[in-house]
N, CA, C and O atoms as a Maestro MAE file, in Angstrom:
{
 s_m_m2io_version
 :::
 2.0.0
}

f_m_ct {
 s_m_title
 :::
 protein
 m_atom[312] {
  # First column is atom index #
  i_m_mmod_type
  r_m_x_coord
  r_m_y_coord
  r_m_z_coord
  i_m_residue_number
  s_m_chain_name
  s_m_pdb_residue_name
  s_m_pdb_atom_name
  i_m_atomic_number
  :::
  1 25 -75.738 -22.907 -54.882 1 A "MET " " N  " 7
  2 3 -74.610 -22.011 -54.800 1 A "MET " " CA " 6
  3 2 -73.587 -22.585 -53.812 1 A "MET " " C  " 6
  4 15 -73.948 -23.116 -52.762 1 A "MET " " O  " 8
  5 25 -72.336 -22.471 -54.165 2 A "ILE " " N  " 7
  6 3 -71.269 -22.973 -53.300 2 A "ILE " " CA " 6
  7 2 -70.937 -21.909 -52.264 2 A "ILE " " C  " 6
  8 15 -70.671 -20.754 -52.598 2 A "ILE " " O  " 8
  9 25 -70.957 -22.317 -51.011 3 A "ASP " " N  " 7
  10 3 -70.641 -21.343 -49.968 3 A "ASP " " CA " 6
  11 2 -69.127 -21.224 -49.786 3 A "ASP " " C  " 6
  12 15 -68.356 -21.928 -50.438 3 A "ASP " " O  " 8
  13 25 -68.724 -20.350 -48.918 4 A "HIS " " N  " 7
  14 3 -67.310 -20.024 -48.729 4 A "HIS " " CA " 6
  15 2 -66.497 -21.225 -48.229 4 A "HIS " " C  " 6
  16 15 -65.360 -21.411 -48.664 4 A "HIS " " O  " 8
  17 25 -67.045 -22.030 -47.341 5 A "ALA " " N  " 7
  18 3 -66.324 -23.180 -46.787 5 A "ALA " " CA " 6
  19 2 -66.026 -24.205 -47.869 5 A "ALA " " C  " 6
  20 15 -64.927 -24.759 -47.905 5 A "ALA " " O  " 8
  21 25 -66.972 -24.463 -48.742 6 A "ASN " " N  " 7
  22 3 -66.745 -25.428 -49.811 6 A "ASN " " CA " 6
  23 2 -65.715 -24.919 -50.808 6 A "ASN " " C  " 6
  24 15 -64.938 -25.706 -51.350 6 A "ASN " " O  " 8
  25 25 -65.698 -23.626 -51.054 7 A "THR " " N  " 7
  26 3 -64.706 -23.050 -51.958 7 A "THR " " CA " 6
  27 2 -63.306 -23.223 -51.391 7 A "THR " " C  " 6
  28 15 -62.370 -23.510 -52.136 7 A "THR " " O  " 8
  29 25 -63.152 -23.056 -50.098 8 A "ALA " " N  " 7
  30 3 -61.849 -23.242 -49.462 8 A "ALA " " CA " 6
  31 2 -61.394 -24.696 -49.580 8 A "ALA " " C  " 6
  32 15 -60.214 -24.955 -49.815 8 A "ALA " " O  " 8
  33 25 -62.303 -25.632 -49.421 9 A "MET " " N  " 7
  34 3 -61.953 -27.048 -49.553 9 A "MET " " CA " 6
  35 2 -61.530 -27.378 -50.977 9 A "MET " " C  " 6
  36 15 -60.594 -28.150 -51.185 9 A "MET " " O  " 8
  37 25 -62.205 -26.803 -51.946 10 A "VAL " " N  " 7
  38 3 -61.839 -27.026 -53.347 10 A "VAL " " CA " 6
  39 2 -60.448 -26.458 -53.621 10 A "VAL " " C  " 6
  40 15 -59.654 -27.071 -54.334 10 A "VAL " " O  " 8
  41 25 -60.156 -25.303 -53.062 11 A "ASP " " N  " 7
  42 3 -58.830 -24.708 -53.232 11 A "ASP " " CA " 6
  43 2 -57.738 -25.591 -52.625 11 A "ASP " " C  " 6
  44 15 -56.670 -25.756 -53.215 11 A "ASP " " O  " 8
  45 25 -58.008 -26.161 -51.440 12 A "TRP " " N  " 7
  46 3 -57.039 -27.068 -50.824 12 A "TRP " " CA " 6
  47 2 -56.860 -28.338 -51.661 12 A "TRP " " C  " 6
  48 15 -55.745 -28.845 -51.785 12 A "TRP " " O  " 8
  49 25 -57.928 -28.842 -52.222 13 A "ALA " " N  " 7
  50 3 -57.844 -30.034 -53.070 13 A "ALA " " CA " 6
  51 2 -57.028 -29.743 -54.324 13 A "ALA " " C  " 6
  52 15 -56.239 -30.577 -54.769 13 A "ALA " " O  " 8
  53 25 -57.222 -28.569 -54.883 14 A "ARG " " N  " 7
  54 3 -56.435 -28.179 -56.062 14 A "ARG " " CA " 6
  55 2 -54.955 -28.045 -55.726 14 A "ARG " " C  " 6
  56 15 -54.097 -28.448 -56.511 14 A "ARG " " O  " 8
  57 25 -54.662 -27.484 -54.572 15 A "ALA " " N  " 7
  58 3 -53.267 -27.349 -54.147 15 A "ALA " " CA " 6
  59 2 -52.624 -28.717 -53.927 15 A "ALA " " C  " 6
  60 15 -51.468 -28.931 -54.292 15 A "ALA " " O  " 8
  61 25 -53.376 -29.637 -53.332 16 A "GLN " " N  " 7
  62 3 -52.855 -30.983 -53.115 16 A "GLN " " CA " 6
  63 2 -52.595 -31.677 -54.446 16 A "GLN " " C  " 6
  64 15 -51.568 -32.336 -54.608 16 A "GLN " " O  " 8
  65 25 -53.498 -31.540 -55.389 17 A "PHE " " N  " 7
  66 3 -53.309 -32.144 -56.699 17 A "PHE " " CA " 6
  67 2 -52.097 -31.540 -57.400 17 A "PHE " " C  " 6
  68 15 -51.318 -32.259 -58.026 17 A "PHE " " O  " 8
  69 25 -51.935 -30.228 -57.296 18 A "ALA " " N  " 7
  70 3 -50.791 -29.569 -57.934 18 A "ALA " " CA " 6
  71 2 -49.475 -30.062 -57.347 18 A "ALA " " C  " 6
  72 15 -48.518 -30.304 -58.082 18 A "ALA " " O  " 8
  73 25 -49.423 -30.209 -56.035 19 A "LEU " " N  " 7
  74 3 -48.208 -30.693 -55.386 19 A "LEU " " CA " 6
  75 2 -47.915 -32.138 -55.773 19 A "LEU " " C  " 6
  76 15 -46.766 -32.487 -56.047 19 A "LEU " " O  " 8
  77 25 -48.930 -32.967 -55.798 20 A "THR " " N  " 7
  78 3 -48.753 -34.362 -56.193 20 A "THR " " CA " 6
  79 2 -48.320 -34.472 -57.649 20 A "THR " " C  " 6
  80 15 -47.432 -35.260 -57.976 20 A "THR " " O  " 8
  81 25 -48.934 -33.694 -58.516 21 A "ALA " " N  " 7
  82 3 -48.563 -33.713 -59.931 21 A "ALA " " CA " 6
  83 2 -47.135 -33.234 -60.123 21 A "ALA " " C  " 6
  84 15 -46.416 -33.765 -60.969 21 A "ALA " " O  " 8
  85 25 -46.709 -32.234 -59.347 22 A "PHE " " N  " 7
  86 3 -45.336 -31.743 -59.439 22 A "PHE " " CA " 6
  87 2 -44.343 -32.835 -59.060 22 A "PHE " " C  " 6
  88 15 -43.365 -33.059 -59.773 22 A "PHE " " O  " 8
  89 25 -44.587 -33.518 -57.939 23 A "TYR " " N  " 7
  90 3 -43.679 -34.583 -57.528 23 A "TYR " " CA " 6
  91 2 -43.678 -35.733 -58.530 23 A "TYR " " C  " 6
  92 15 -42.628 -36.319 -58.794 23 A "TYR " " O  " 8
  93 25 -44.815 -36.056 -59.078 24 A "HIS " " N  " 7
  94 3 -44.873 -37.107 -60.087 24 A "HIS " " CA " 6
  95 2 -44.089 -36.682 -61.328 24 A "HIS " " C  " 6
  96 15 -43.356 -37.482 -61.910 24 A "HIS " " O  " 8
  97 25 -44.246 -35.432 -61.725 25 A "TRP " " N  " 7
  98 3 -43.545 -34.902 -62.888 25 A "TRP " " CA " 6
  99 2 -42.037 -34.882 -62.642 25 A "TRP " " C  " 6
  100 15 -41.260 -34.994 -63.590 25 A "TRP " " O  " 8
  101 25 -41.615 -34.742 -61.395 26 A "LEU " " N  " 7
  102 3 -40.206 -34.693 -61.047 26 A "LEU " " CA " 6
  103 2 -39.587 -36.090 -60.965 26 A "LEU " " C  " 6
  104 15 -38.504 -36.319 -61.504 26 A "LEU " " O  " 8
  105 25 -40.260 -37.016 -60.301 27 A "PHE " " N  " 7
  106 3 -39.656 -38.310 -60.022 27 A "PHE " " CA " 6
  107 2 -39.729 -39.298 -61.183 27 A "PHE " " C  " 6
  108 15 -38.822 -40.117 -61.329 27 A "PHE " " O  " 8
  109 25 -40.747 -39.255 -61.994 28 A "VAL " " N  " 7
  110 3 -40.861 -40.217 -63.096 28 A "VAL " " CA " 6
  111 2 -39.757 -40.025 -64.136 28 A "VAL " " C  " 6
  112 15 -39.118 -41.013 -64.498 28 A "VAL " " O  " 8
  113 25 -39.491 -38.816 -64.640 29 A "PRO " " N  " 7
  114 3 -38.380 -38.673 -65.588 29 A "PRO " " CA " 6
  115 2 -37.026 -39.013 -64.966 29 A "PRO " " C  " 6
  116 15 -36.148 -39.545 -65.645 29 A "PRO " " O  " 8
  117 25 -36.853 -38.711 -63.684 30 A "LEU " " N  " 7
  118 3 -35.604 -39.065 -63.021 30 A "LEU " " CA " 6
  119 2 -35.432 -40.580 -62.976 30 A "LEU " " C  " 6
  120 15 -34.326 -41.084 -63.174 30 A "LEU " " O  " 8
  121 25 -36.498 -41.298 -62.720 31 A "THR " " N  " 7
  122 3 -36.451 -42.758 -62.719 31 A "THR " " CA " 6
  123 2 -36.102 -43.293 -64.100 31 A "THR " " C  " 6
  124 15 -35.275 -44.196 -64.228 31 A "THR " " O  " 8
  125 25 -36.722 -42.745 -65.122 32 A "LEU " " N  " 7
  126 3 -36.444 -43.201 -66.482 32 A "LEU " " CA " 6
  127 2 -35.002 -42.915 -66.885 32 A "LEU " " C  " 6
  128 15 -34.400 -43.700 -67.618 32 A "LEU " " O  " 8
  129 25 -34.447 -41.817 -66.422 33 A "GLY " " N  " 7
  130 3 -33.048 -41.511 -66.710 33 A "GLY " " CA " 6
  131 2 -32.090 -42.417 -65.960 33 A "GLY " " C  " 6
  132 15 -31.052 -42.805 -66.496 33 A "GLY " " O  " 8
  133 25 -32.426 -42.756 -64.728 34 A "LEU " " N  " 7
  134 3 -31.558 -43.626 -63.931 34 A "LEU " " CA " 6
  135 2 -31.451 -45.033 -64.510 34 A "LEU " " C  " 6
  136 15 -30.452 -45.719 -64.293 34 A "LEU " " O  " 8
  137 25 -32.461 -45.461 -65.235 35 A "VAL " " N  " 7
  138 3 -32.438 -46.804 -65.827 35 A "VAL " " CA " 6
  139 2 -31.230 -46.966 -66.742 35 A "VAL " " C  " 6
  140 15 -30.562 -48.000 -66.722 35 A "VAL " " O  " 8
  141 25 -30.956 -45.949 -67.535 36 A "TRP " " N  " 7
  142 3 -29.840 -46.036 -68.483 36 A "TRP " " CA " 6
  143 2 -28.496 -46.075 -67.765 36 A "TRP " " C  " 6
  144 15 -27.601 -46.815 -68.172 36 A "TRP " " O  " 8
  145 25 -28.346 -45.289 -66.702 37 A "PHE " " N  " 7
  146 3 -27.113 -45.334 -65.930 37 A "PHE " " CA " 6
  147 2 -26.934 -46.691 -65.261 37 A "PHE " " C  " 6
  148 15 -25.831 -47.238 -65.252 37 A "PHE " " O  " 8
  149 25 -28.002 -47.234 -64.708 38 A "LEU " " N  " 7
  150 3 -27.910 -48.542 -64.065 38 A "LEU " " CA " 6
  151 2 -27.566 -49.634 -65.070 38 A "LEU " " C  " 6
  152 15 -26.777 -50.530 -64.771 38 A "LEU " " O  " 8
  153 25 -28.151 -49.560 -66.248 39 A "ALA " " N  " 7
  154 3 -27.832 -50.548 -67.282 39 A "ALA " " CA " 6
  155 2 -26.359 -50.458 -67.675 39 A "ALA " " C  " 6
  156 15 -25.694 -51.479 -67.848 39 A "ALA " " O  " 8
  157 25 -25.862 -49.246 -67.811 40 A "PHE " " N  " 7
  158 3 -24.448 -49.052 -68.157 40 A "PHE " " CA " 6
  159 2 -23.541 -49.572 -67.052 40 A "PHE " " C  " 6
  160 15 -22.602 -50.322 -67.322 40 A "PHE " " O  " 8
  161 25 -23.812 -49.181 -65.804 41 A "PHE " " N  " 7
  162 3 -22.985 -49.623 -64.682 41 A "PHE " " CA " 6
  163 2 -22.999 -51.141 -64.538 41 A "PHE " " C  " 6
  164 15 -21.960 -51.758 -64.302 41 A "PHE " " O  " 8
  165 25 -24.173 -51.737 -64.680 42 A "HIS " " N  " 7
  166 3 -24.274 -53.189 -64.534 42 A "HIS " " CA " 6
  167 2 -23.552 -53.909 -65.672 42 A "HIS " " C  " 6
  168 15 -22.915 -54.938 -65.446 42 A "HIS " " O  " 8
  169 25 -23.645 -53.385 -66.875 43 A "THR " " N  " 7
  170 3 -22.945 -53.990 -68.014 43 A "THR " " CA " 6
  171 2 -21.441 -53.957 -67.807 43 A "THR " " C  " 6
  172 15 -20.760 -54.957 -68.035 43 A "THR " " O  " 8
  173 25 -20.919 -52.821 -67.378 44 A "ILE " " N  " 7
  174 3 -19.478 -52.709 -67.129 44 A "ILE " " CA " 6
  175 2 -19.062 -53.639 -65.986 44 A "ILE " " C  " 6
  176 15 -18.016 -54.283 -66.062 44 A "ILE " " O  " 8
  177 25 -19.867 -53.710 -64.938 45 A "ALA " " N  " 7
  178 3 -19.548 -54.597 -63.815 45 A "ALA " " CA " 6
  179 2 -19.539 -56.052 -64.259 45 A "ALA " " C  " 6
  180 15 -18.687 -56.829 -63.827 45 A "ALA " " O  " 8
  181 25 -20.471 -56.423 -65.110 46 A "TYR " " N  " 7
  182 3 -20.552 -57.808 -65.581 46 A "TYR " " CA " 6
  183 2 -19.373 -58.150 -66.491 46 A "TYR " " C  " 6
  184 15 -18.777 -59.220 -66.368 46 A "TYR " " O  " 8
  185 25 -19.043 -57.241 -67.400 47 A "ARG " " N  " 7
  186 3 -17.966 -57.515 -68.362 47 A "ARG " " CA " 6
  187 2 -16.585 -57.510 -67.724 47 A "ARG " " C  " 6
  188 15 -15.743 -58.337 -68.070 47 A "ARG " " O  " 8
  189 25 -16.343 -56.593 -66.803 48 A "THR " " N  " 7
  190 3 -15.012 -56.499 -66.197 48 A "THR " " CA " 6
  191 2 -14.881 -57.335 -64.932 48 A "THR " " C  " 6
  192 15 -13.774 -57.727 -64.563 48 A "THR " " O  " 8
  193 25 -15.982 -57.607 -64.272 49 A "GLY " " N  " 7
  194 3 -15.925 -58.325 -63.003 49 A "GLY " " CA " 6
  195 2 -15.395 -57.460 -61.870 49 A "GLY " " C  " 6
  196 15 -14.994 -57.972 -60.825 49 A "GLY " " O  " 8
  197 25 -15.392 -56.161 -62.078 50 A "SER " " N  " 7
  198 3 -14.855 -55.222 -61.101 50 A "SER " " CA " 6
  199 2 -15.814 -55.053 -59.924 50 A "SER " " C  " 6
  200 15 -17.017 -54.856 -60.094 50 A "SER " " O  " 8
  201 25 -15.241 -55.138 -58.733 51 A "GLU " " N  " 7
  202 3 -16.034 -54.973 -57.516 51 A "GLU " " CA " 6
  203 2 -16.504 -53.524 -57.353 51 A "GLU " " C  " 6
  204 15 -17.596 -53.286 -56.837 51 A "GLU " " O  " 8
  205 25 -15.705 -52.575 -57.778 52 A "SER " " N  " 7
  206 3 -16.090 -51.165 -57.619 52 A "SER " " CA " 6
  207 2 -17.303 -50.819 -58.487 52 A "SER " " C  " 6
  208 15 -18.165 -50.050 -58.063 52 A "SER " " O  " 8
  209 25 -17.376 -51.379 -59.698 53 A "TRP " " N  " 7
  210 3 -18.547 -51.135 -60.554 53 A "TRP " " CA " 6
  211 2 -19.788 -51.808 -59.980 53 A "TRP " " C  " 6
  212 15 -20.896 -51.283 -60.085 53 A "TRP " " O  " 8
  213 25 -19.589 -52.968 -59.374 54 A "ARG " " N  " 7
  214 3 -20.719 -53.663 -58.762 54 A "ARG " " CA " 6
  215 2 -21.260 -52.876 -57.567 54 A "ARG " " C  " 6
  216 15 -22.473 -52.772 -57.387 54 A "ARG " " O  " 8
  217 25 -20.353 -52.320 -56.748 55 A "ARG " " N  " 7
  218 3 -20.779 -51.495 -55.614 55 A "ARG " " CA " 6
  219 2 -21.468 -50.218 -56.079 55 A "ARG " " C  " 6
  220 15 -22.443 -49.774 -55.472 55 A "ARG " " O  " 8
  221 25 -20.956 -49.631 -57.156 56 A "LEU " " N  " 7
  222 3 -21.580 -48.431 -57.713 56 A "LEU " " CA " 6
  223 2 -22.996 -48.743 -58.195 56 A "LEU " " C  " 6
  224 15 -23.922 -47.962 -57.978 56 A "LEU " " O  " 8
  225 25 -23.151 -49.889 -58.848 57 A "THR " " N  " 7
  226 3 -24.477 -50.305 -59.308 57 A "THR " " CA " 6
  227 2 -25.419 -50.520 -58.129 57 A "THR " " C  " 6
  228 15 -26.581 -50.115 -58.177 57 A "THR " " O  " 8
  229 25 -24.926 -51.150 -57.082 58 A "LYS " " N  " 7
  230 3 -25.748 -51.402 -55.902 58 A "LYS " " CA " 6
  231 2 -26.190 -50.102 -55.233 58 A "LYS " " C  " 6
  232 15 -27.335 -49.980 -54.798 58 A "LYS " " O  " 8
  233 25 -25.284 -49.140 -55.153 59 A "PHE " " N  " 7
  234 3 -25.608 -47.849 -54.551 59 A "PHE " " CA " 6
  235 2 -26.717 -47.151 -55.322 59 A "PHE " " C  " 6
  236 15 -27.697 -46.693 -54.735 59 A "PHE " " O  " 8
  237 25 -26.562 -47.072 -56.636 60 A "TRP " " N  " 7
  238 3 -27.561 -46.373 -57.449 60 A "TRP " " CA " 6
  239 2 -28.865 -47.153 -57.539 60 A "TRP " " C  " 6
  240 15 -29.923 -46.562 -57.755 60 A "TRP " " O  " 8
  241 25 -28.806 -48.464 -57.376 61 A "MET " " N  " 7
  242 3 -30.026 -49.264 -57.397 61 A "MET " " CA " 6
  243 2 -30.916 -48.938 -56.193 61 A "MET " " C  " 6
  244 15 -32.141 -48.936 -56.310 61 A "MET " " O  " 8
  245 25 -30.307 -48.667 -55.052 62 A "LYS " " N  " 7
  246 3 -31.094 -48.285 -53.870 62 A "LYS " " CA " 6
  247 2 -31.812 -46.962 -54.108 62 A "LYS " " C  " 6
  248 15 -32.989 -46.825 -53.776 62 A "LYS " " O  " 8
  249 25 -31.115 -45.994 -54.678 63 A "LEU " " N  " 7
  250 3 -31.745 -44.713 -54.989 63 A "LEU " " CA " 6
  251 2 -32.830 -44.874 -56.047 63 A "LEU " " C  " 6
  252 15 -33.863 -44.207 -55.998 63 A "LEU " " O  " 8
  253 25 -32.585 -45.762 -57.001 64 A "PHE " " N  " 7
  254 3 -33.582 -46.031 -58.030 64 A "PHE " " CA " 6
  255 2 -34.849 -46.616 -57.409 64 A "PHE " " C  " 6
  256 15 -35.959 -46.232 -57.779 64 A "PHE " " O  " 8
  257 25 -34.687 -47.533 -56.478 65 A "ALA " " N  " 7
  258 3 -35.848 -48.171 -55.842 65 A "ALA " " CA " 6
  259 2 -36.686 -47.151 -55.069 65 A "ALA " " C  " 6
  260 15 -37.915 -47.174 -55.142 65 A "ALA " " O  " 8
  261 25 -36.034 -46.268 -54.338 66 A "VAL " " N  " 7
  262 3 -36.764 -45.233 -53.596 66 A "VAL " " CA " 6
  263 2 -37.474 -44.298 -54.569 66 A "VAL " " C  " 6
  264 15 -38.639 -43.951 -54.374 66 A "VAL " " O  " 8
  265 25 -36.766 -43.898 -55.609 67 A "ASN " " N  " 7
  266 3 -37.334 -43.002 -56.615 67 A "ASN " " CA " 6
  267 2 -38.522 -43.651 -57.316 67 A "ASN " " C  " 6
  268 15 -39.535 -42.996 -57.562 67 A "ASN " " O  " 8
  269 25 -38.401 -44.927 -57.636 68 A "PHE " " N  " 7
  270 3 -39.483 -45.654 -58.291 68 A "PHE " " CA " 6
  271 2 -40.709 -45.732 -57.380 68 A "PHE " " C  " 6
  272 15 -41.839 -45.538 -57.830 68 A "PHE " " O  " 8
  273 25 -40.478 -46.015 -56.106 69 A "ALA " " N  " 7
  274 3 -41.595 -46.112 -55.153 69 A "ALA " " CA " 6
  275 2 -42.322 -44.777 -55.008 69 A "ALA " " C  " 6
  276 15 -43.551 -44.745 -54.941 69 A "ALA " " O  " 8
  277 25 -41.580 -43.688 -54.961 70 A "ILE " " N  " 7
  278 3 -42.215 -42.371 -54.856 70 A "ILE " " CA " 6
  279 2 -42.994 -42.064 -56.129 70 A "ILE " " C  " 6
  280 15 -44.092 -41.511 -56.064 70 A "ILE " " O  " 8
  281 25 -42.437 -42.417 -57.287 71 A "GLY " " N  " 7
  282 3 -43.149 -42.202 -58.549 71 A "GLY " " CA " 6
  283 2 -44.445 -42.991 -58.618 71 A "GLY " " C  " 6
  284 15 -45.459 -42.484 -59.098 71 A "GLY " " O  " 8
  285 25 -44.417 -44.223 -58.145 72 A "VAL " " N  " 7
  286 3 -45.635 -45.043 -58.134 72 A "VAL " " CA " 6
  287 2 -46.656 -44.465 -57.156 72 A "VAL " " C  " 6
  288 15 -47.844 -44.386 -57.466 72 A "VAL " " O  " 8
  289 25 -46.192 -44.067 -55.987 73 A "ALA " " N  " 7
  290 3 -47.114 -43.516 -54.982 73 A "ALA " " CA " 6
  291 2 -47.787 -42.242 -55.481 73 A "ALA " " C  " 6
  292 15 -48.988 -42.059 -55.284 73 A "ALA " " O  " 8
  293 25 -47.031 -41.369 -56.120 74 A "THR " " N  " 7
  294 3 -47.641 -40.143 -56.634 74 A "THR " " CA " 6
  295 2 -48.525 -40.430 -57.837 74 A "THR " " C  " 6
  296 15 -49.500 -39.714 -58.069 74 A "THR " " O  " 8
  297 25 -48.205 -41.459 -58.602 75 A "GLY " " N  " 7
  298 3 -49.042 -41.818 -59.746 75 A "GLY " " CA " 6
  299 2 -50.374 -42.413 -59.329 75 A "GLY " " C  " 6
  300 15 -51.392 -42.174 -59.979 75 A "GLY " " O  " 8
  301 25 -50.377 -43.181 -58.256 76 A "ILE " " N  " 7
  302 3 -51.633 -43.761 -57.768 76 A "ILE " " CA " 6
  303 2 -52.568 -42.661 -57.282 76 A "ILE " " C  " 6
  304 15 -53.775 -42.715 -57.517 76 A "ILE " " O  " 8
  305 25 -52.015 -41.681 -56.613 77 A "ILE " " N  " 7
  306 3 -52.829 -40.577 -56.097 77 A "ILE " " CA " 6
  307 2 -53.447 -39.777 -57.234 77 A "ILE " " C  " 6
  308 15 -54.583 -39.314 -57.134 77 A "ILE " " O  " 8
  309 25 -52.688 -39.617 -58.318 78 A "LEU " " N  " 7
  310 3 -53.228 -38.851 -59.441 78 A "LEU " " CA " 6
  311 2 -54.383 -39.596 -60.055 78 A "LEU " " C  " 6
  312 15 -54.982 -39.120 -61.019 78 A "LEU " " O  " 8
  :::
 }
 m_bond[311] {
  # First column is bond index #
  i_m_from
  i_m_to
  i_m_order
  :::
  1 1 2 1
  2 2 3 1
  3 3 4 2
  4 3 5 1
  5 5 6 1
  6 6 7 1
  7 7 8 2
  8 7 9 1
  9 9 10 1
  10 10 11 1
  11 11 12 2
  12 11 13 1
  13 13 14 1
  14 14 15 1
  15 15 16 2
  16 15 17 1
  17 17 18 1
  18 18 19 1
  19 19 20 2
  20 19 21 1
  21 21 22 1
  22 22 23 1
  23 23 24 2
  24 23 25 1
  25 25 26 1
  26 26 27 1
  27 27 28 2
  28 27 29 1
  29 29 30 1
  30 30 31 1
  31 31 32 2
  32 31 33 1
  33 33 34 1
  34 34 35 1
  35 35 36 2
  36 35 37 1
  37 37 38 1
  38 38 39 1
  39 39 40 2
  40 39 41 1
  41 41 42 1
  42 42 43 1
  43 43 44 2
  44 43 45 1
  45 45 46 1
  46 46 47 1
  47 47 48 2
  48 47 49 1
  49 49 50 1
  50 50 51 1
  51 51 52 2
  52 51 53 1
  53 53 54 1
  54 54 55 1
  55 55 56 2
  56 55 57 1
  57 57 58 1
  58 58 59 1
  59 59 60 2
  60 59 61 1
  61 61 62 1
  62 62 63 1
  63 63 64 2
  64 63 65 1
  65 65 66 1
  66 66 67 1
  67 67 68 2
  68 67 69 1
  69 69 70 1
  70 70 71 1
  71 71 72 2
  72 71 73 1
  73 73 74 1
  74 74 75 1
  75 75 76 2
  76 75 77 1
  77 77 78 1
  78 78 79 1
  79 79 80 2
  80 79 81 1
  81 81 82 1
  82 82 83 1
  83 83 84 2
  84 83 85 1
  85 85 86 1
  86 86 87 1
  87 87 88 2
  88 87 89 1
  89 89 90 1
  90 90 91 1
  91 91 92 2
  92 91 93 1
  93 93 94 1
  94 94 95 1
  95 95 96 2
  96 95 97 1
  97 97 98 1
  98 98 99 1
  99 99 100 2
  100 99 101 1
  101 101 102 1
  102 102 103 1
  103 103 104 2
  104 103 105 1
  105 105 106 1
  106 106 107 1
  107 107 108 2
  108 107 109 1
  109 109 110 1
  110 110 111 1
  111 111 112 2
  112 111 113 1
  113 113 114 1
  114 114 115 1
  115 115 116 2
  116 115 117 1
  117 117 118 1
  118 118 119 1
  119 119 120 2
  120 119 121 1
  121 121 122 1
  122 122 123 1
  123 123 124 2
  124 123 125 1
  125 125 126 1
  126 126 127 1
  127 127 128 2
  128 127 129 1
  129 129 130 1
  130 130 131 1
  131 131 132 2
  132 131 133 1
  133 133 134 1
  134 134 135 1
  135 135 136 2
  136 135 137 1
  137 137 138 1
  138 138 139 1
  139 139 140 2
  140 139 141 1
  141 141 142 1
  142 142 143 1
  143 143 144 2
  144 143 145 1
  145 145 146 1
  146 146 147 1
  147 147 148 2
  148 147 149 1
  149 149 150 1
  150 150 151 1
  151 151 152 2
  152 151 153 1
  153 153 154 1
  154 154 155 1
  155 155 156 2
  156 155 157 1
  157 157 158 1
  158 158 159 1
  159 159 160 2
  160 159 161 1
  161 161 162 1
  162 162 163 1
  163 163 164 2
  164 163 165 1
  165 165 166 1
  166 166 167 1
  167 167 168 2
  168 167 169 1
  169 169 170 1
  170 170 171 1
  171 171 172 2
  172 171 173 1
  173 173 174 1
  174 174 175 1
  175 175 176 2
  176 175 177 1
  177 177 178 1
  178 178 179 1
  179 179 180 2
  180 179 181 1
  181 181 182 1
  182 182 183 1
  183 183 184 2
  184 183 185 1
  185 185 186 1
  186 186 187 1
  187 187 188 2
  188 187 189 1
  189 189 190 1
  190 190 191 1
  191 191 192 2
  192 191 193 1
  193 193 194 1
  194 194 195 1
  195 195 196 2
  196 195 197 1
  197 197 198 1
  198 198 199 1
  199 199 200 2
  200 199 201 1
  201 201 202 1
  202 202 203 1
  203 203 204 2
  204 203 205 1
  205 205 206 1
  206 206 207 1
  207 207 208 2
  208 207 209 1
  209 209 210 1
  210 210 211 1
  211 211 212 2
  212 211 213 1
  213 213 214 1
  214 214 215 1
  215 215 216 2
  216 215 217 1
  217 217 218 1
  218 218 219 1
  219 219 220 2
  220 219 221 1
  221 221 222 1
  222 222 223 1
  223 223 224 2
  224 223 225 1
  225 225 226 1
  226 226 227 1
  227 227 228 2
  228 227 229 1
  229 229 230 1
  230 230 231 1
  231 231 232 2
  232 231 233 1
  233 233 234 1
  234 234 235 1
  235 235 236 2
  236 235 237 1
  237 237 238 1
  238 238 239 1
  239 239 240 2
  240 239 241 1
  241 241 242 1
  242 242 243 1
  243 243 244 2
  244 243 245 1
  245 245 246 1
  246 246 247 1
  247 247 248 2
  248 247 249 1
  249 249 250 1
  250 250 251 1
  251 251 252 2
  252 251 253 1
  253 253 254 1
  254 254 255 1
  255 255 256 2
  256 255 257 1
  257 257 258 1
  258 258 259 1
  259 259 260 2
  260 259 261 1
  261 261 262 1
  262 262 263 1
  263 263 264 2
  264 263 265 1
  265 265 266 1
  266 266 267 1
  267 267 268 2
  268 267 269 1
  269 269 270 1
  270 270 271 1
  271 271 272 2
  272 271 273 1
  273 273 274 1
  274 274 275 1
  275 275 276 2
  276 275 277 1
  277 277 278 1
  278 278 279 1
  279 279 280 2
  280 279 281 1
  281 281 282 1
  282 282 283 1
  283 283 284 2
  284 283 285 1
  285 285 286 1
  286 286 287 1
  287 287 288 2
  288 287 289 1
  289 289 290 1
  290 290 291 1
  291 291 292 2
  292 291 293 1
  293 293 294 1
  294 294 295 1
  295 295 296 2
  296 295 297 1
  297 297 298 1
  298 298 299 1
  299 299 300 2
  300 299 301 1
  301 301 302 1
  302 302 303 1
  303 303 304 2
  304 303 305 1
  305 305 306 1
  306 306 307 1
  307 307 308 2
  308 307 309 1
  309 309 310 1
  310 310 311 1
  311 311 312 2
  :::
 }
}
């Protein structure tokens, strides 16, 4: 029979899994969506040679990298 202390630990483990799954569910689709914007921005920057498009691509690439890292970290935990 599972005593009260073990039940509390199981509840905490379930809460941790739920939180991790939520963040994974949030960050992975956002990463997949950002890929298309980055491809578009980079294509326009390459074709026009515009510095502003290149800076825009660089800015969003940093956010993409952070988002990708969080998605990988939450995926490993799952």
